[in-house]
C-alpha positions, 0 to 999 in steps of 0.5 A: 691169561697171561700167555693168551694174550701173549699169542695176538698182543704186539711184542713187548706189549709197548702202549698197552696199560691195563686197569683193574675196578677194586670192586670188592664182589665174591665171583671167582672168575674175573672178566678179561675185556681187550679193546683192540681199537687204535683210536678213540675213547676207552670204554671202560665196562668194569660190572659191579658183580665182579673184578673186572680187568681192562686192557687197551692202547694208551692212544685212547683217550678218557671218555669224560676227559678227550684229551687227555689219554685214559690209562692217565686218568685211571687210577689202577691204570699200569703199563702191561708190561709191567702187569705181566713182570708182576703176574710172572712174579706171583706164578713163580714164588707160589 
């Protein structure tokens, strides 16, 4: 997954954050949503039947609080560079 994202994202993923829906589900296949908008509101599409990852620019605002960045209000959001490092660490250790 991370390798595929590397092919079309800016070098270093500067300014991109990822959020994970923490819904417990039985599906082994997560949904990965990439929002390539640079302006406007983040529309995080979490579905209850599957784990959902949402990747978007930190320049997008929160739907409910337009004066705040989406990644500041979403409690599961983390900088994508940190997420990428975490995934790479898991792959090395497994």
